[in-house]
C-alpha positions as CSV (number, residue, x, y, z in Angstrom):
1,M,121.7,86.1,95.2
2,S,122.8,88.3,92.3
3,K,126.1,89.4,94.0
4,E,127.0,85.7,94.4
5,N,126.4,85.1,90.7
6,I,128.5,88.1,89.8
7,K,131.3,86.9,92.0
8,N,131.1,83.4,90.4
9,F,131.2,85.1,87.0
10,V,134.3,87.0,87.8
11,N,136.0,84.0,89.4
12,S,135.2,81.8,86.4
13,L,136.6,84.4,84.0
14,E,139.8,84.6,86.0
15,K,140.2,80.8,85.9
16,G,139.4,80.7,82.2
17,E,136.2,78.7,82.6
18,N,134.1,80.4,80.0
19,L,131.2,78.0,80.2
20,A,130.9,78.4,83.9
21,A,131.2,82.2,83.5
22,A,128.4,82.2,80.9
23,D,126.1,80.2,83.3
24,A,126.9,82.6,86.1
25,F,126.2,85.6,83.9
26,K,122.9,84.2,82.7
27,A,121.9,83.5,86.3
28,S,122.8,87.0,87.4
29,I,120.8,88.5,84.5
30,A,117.8,86.2,85.3
31,D,117.8,87.4,88.9
32,K,117.8,91.1,87.9
33,V,115.0,90.5,85.4
34,S,113.0,88.6,87.9
35,S,113.5,91.3,90.5
36,A,112.4,94.1,88.1
37,L,109.3,92.1,87.1
38,D,108.3,91.6,90.7
39,D,108.7,95.3,91.3
40,R,106.6,96.2,88.3
41,K,103.9,93.6,89.3
42,S,103.5,95.3,92.6
43,E,103.2,98.7,90.9
44,V,100.6,97.4,88.6
45,A,98.6,95.8,91.4
46,Q,98.7,99.0,93.4
47,S,97.5,101.0,90.4
48,M,94.6,98.6,89.8
49,F,93.2,99.2,93.3
50,T,94.0,102.9,93.7
51,G,93.3,104.0,90.2
52,Q,96.7,105.7,90.1
53,V,99.5,105.0,87.7
54,G,102.5,106.6,89.4
55,A,102.6,109.6,91.6
56,D,101.4,112.1,89.0
57,A,98.1,110.4,88.1
58,P,94.9,112.3,88.9
59,E,92.3,110.9,91.2
60,A,89.6,109.0,89.2
61,N,85.9,109.0,89.8
62,P,85.1,105.3,90.6
63,F,81.7,105.5,88.7
64,T,82.8,107.2,85.5
65,G,86.6,106.7,85.5
66,N,87.0,110.4,84.6
67,D,89.4,112.7,86.4
68,V,87.7,114.0,89.5
69,A,89.2,117.5,89.0
70,A,87.6,117.6,85.5
71,D,84.1,117.0,86.9
72,T,83.0,120.6,87.6
73,P,79.9,121.4,89.6
74,A,78.2,122.7,86.3
75,E,78.7,119.3,84.7
76,V,77.4,117.5,87.8
77,A,74.4,119.7,88.0
78,S,73.5,119.2,84.3
79,D,73.9,115.4,84.7
80,E,71.4,115.5,87.7
81,V,68.9,117.6,85.8
82,A,69.1,115.3,82.8
83,Q,68.2,112.3,84.9
């Protein structure tokens, strides 16, 4: 859809139809923004359910929310003794 708007934009400029070119430009930008927002929405939805924000995020403990690698056996053992 965006390529069609760009083509309309260029054709309108060639014809000297500035208002039509402006409308085509706005439609093209709106398509690009909408696409970027949809992509970001899916990334956020995935991070909500996996606990990861991007590929570099550490695995989170579902009970504490802490980094799983940071939970050492010594910490776990002291938590169990305290309970």
